[in-house]
C-alpha positions as CSV (number, residue, x, y, z in Angstrom):
1,M,-15.8,0.4,-58.8
2,K,-19.5,-0.3,-59.1
3,E,-21.3,0.6,-62.3
4,A,-24.2,3.0,-62.0
5,K,-27.4,1.2,-62.7
6,Q,-29.4,3.0,-65.4
7,S,-33.1,3.0,-64.8
8,Q,-35.1,2.6,-67.9
9,P,-38.7,3.5,-68.3
10,S,-41.0,0.4,-68.3
11,A,-42.4,-0.4,-71.7
12,S,-45.5,-1.8,-70.1
13,G,-48.4,0.3,-68.8
14,D,-49.9,-0.3,-65.4
15,P,-53.3,-1.9,-65.8
16,K,-54.1,-0.8,-62.2
17,R,-54.2,2.8,-63.5
18,L,-57.0,1.9,-66.0
19,A,-58.8,-0.3,-63.5
20,G,-58.7,2.5,-61.0
21,L,-60.3,4.9,-63.5
22,R,-62.8,2.4,-64.9
23,G,-64.9,2.1,-61.7
24,P,-65.4,5.9,-61.3
25,L,-66.2,6.2,-65.0
26,L,-68.8,3.5,-64.7
27,R,-70.4,5.3,-61.8
28,L,-70.3,8.6,-63.7
29,H,-71.9,6.9,-66.7
30,K,-74.7,5.5,-64.5
31,A,-75.3,8.9,-62.9
32,L,-75.5,10.6,-66.3
33,V,-77.9,7.9,-67.6
34,E,-80.2,8.3,-64.6
35,S,-80.1,12.1,-64.8
36,E,-81.0,12.0,-68.5
37,R,-83.8,9.4,-67.8
38,I,-85.3,11.8,-65.3
39,E,-85.1,14.8,-67.7
40,Y,-86.5,12.7,-70.5
41,E,-89.5,11.7,-68.4
42,K,-90.1,15.3,-67.3
43,T,-90.0,16.5,-70.9
44,I,-91.3,13.6,-73.1
45,G,-93.2,11.3,-70.8
46,K,-92.8,8.2,-68.7
47,I,-90.5,5.4,-70.0
48,Q,-92.7,2.3,-70.1
49,S,-90.3,-0.5,-69.3
50,P,-86.6,-1.4,-68.9
51,N,-86.6,-2.7,-72.4
52,H,-88.1,0.6,-73.7
53,F,-85.4,2.5,-71.8
54,L,-82.6,0.3,-73.3
55,Q,-84.1,1.0,-76.8
56,L,-84.1,4.7,-76.1
57,L,-80.5,4.6,-74.8
58,T,-79.3,3.0,-78.0
59,T,-81.5,4.7,-80.6
60,D,-83.0,7.9,-79.4
61,P,-81.2,11.2,-80.2
62,W,-82.0,12.4,-76.6
63,F,-79.4,10.0,-75.2
64,A,-77.0,10.0,-78.2
65,W,-74.6,12.5,-76.5
66,L,-73.7,9.8,-73.9
67,S,-72.1,7.7,-76.7
68,P,-68.5,9.1,-76.4
69,L,-68.4,8.1,-72.7
70,S,-69.8,4.7,-73.4
71,Q,-67.2,4.2,-76.2
72,L,-64.4,5.3,-73.9
73,I,-65.4,2.8,-71.2
74,V,-65.5,0.1,-73.9
75,S,-62.0,1.1,-75.0
76,I,-60.7,0.8,-71.5
77,D,-62.4,-2.6,-71.1
78,E,-60.8,-3.8,-74.3
79,A,-57.4,-2.6,-73.2
80,L,-57.7,-4.3,-69.9
81,D,-58.8,-7.5,-71.6
82,E,-55.9,-7.6,-74.1
83,K,-53.6,-10.6,-74.0
84,E,-50.6,-8.5,-74.7
85,P,-49.3,-6.3,-71.8
86,L,-50.5,-2.7,-71.9
87,T,-47.9,-0.1,-72.9
88,S,-47.5,3.1,-71.0
89,D,-48.5,4.9,-74.1
90,M,-51.7,3.0,-74.3
91,V,-52.6,3.7,-70.7
92,D,-51.6,7.4,-71.0
93,S,-53.6,7.8,-74.1
94,L,-56.8,6.5,-72.5
95,V,-56.3,8.7,-69.4
96,R,-55.8,11.7,-71.7
97,Q,-58.9,10.8,-73.6
98,T,-60.8,10.7,-70.3
99,T,-59.4,14.1,-69.3
100,H,-60.3,15.6,-72.7
101,L,-63.8,14.2,-72.9
102,L,-64.8,15.3,-69.4
103,Q,-64.3,19.0,-70.0
104,P,-67.8,20.6,-69.5
105,S,-68.5,23.7,-71.6
106,E,-71.4,26.1,-71.1
107,T,-70.9,27.5,-74.6
108,G,-69.7,24.4,-76.3
109,S,-71.7,21.7,-78.1
110,G,-72.2,18.0,-78.1
111,F,-70.9,16.1,-75.1
112,A,-69.2,19.1,-73.5
113,K,-72.5,21.1,-73.5
114,H,-74.7,18.3,-72.3
115,Y,-72.1,17.4,-69.6
116,F,-72.1,20.9,-68.4
117,E,-75.9,20.9,-68.1
118,A,-75.9,17.6,-66.2
119,L,-73.4,19.0,-63.8
120,Q,-75.5,22.0,-63.2
121,R,-78.7,20.1,-62.4
122,D,-77.7,16.9,-60.7
123,P,-75.5,16.6,-57.6
124,D,-75.0,12.9,-58.2
125,V,-73.3,13.8,-61.5
126,V,-71.1,16.3,-59.7
127,L,-70.0,13.7,-57.1
128,A,-69.3,11.2,-59.8
129,H,-67.3,13.8,-61.7
130,R,-65.3,14.5,-58.6
131,D,-64.6,10.8,-58.2
132,V,-63.3,10.5,-61.8
133,S,-61.2,13.6,-61.3
134,Q,-59.6,12.1,-58.1
135,A,-59.0,8.7,-59.9
136,R,-57.3,10.5,-62.7
137,T,-54.9,12.4,-60.4
138,T,-54.2,9.3,-58.3
139,T,-53.5,7.2,-61.4
140,K,-50.8,9.4,-62.9
141,P,-47.6,7.6,-63.8
142,G,-45.4,7.1,-60.8
143,A,-48.2,7.9,-58.4
């Protein structure tokens, strides 16, 4: 009589899940940065140079709301660069963080409010959001 083979969940996470999410997140970040640059220039005035823009991105309160998304991308990059294999919990946690962060809110504050506003004004942000949403659903465990 053959013994039934027990399947055990893998302790390692699938780096392809994070890599599949990383690209769309980078494109969303780029779309948001560009959208904010345009709004800044409409409201405040022309940005003088790429160096000036970089300085604004890192120090000006106008752009500060983008920081949580930047930090999430850095966390994903660090996880993908780890020498140790990723665990499923680590991968799941980063995917959950992405899902939680990208919840626009018309009446909220901080990232959620600014994200809602960017989605309302810029079709490139809407398309990038769609791509991240698709990447999240196609990178679920077992997908």
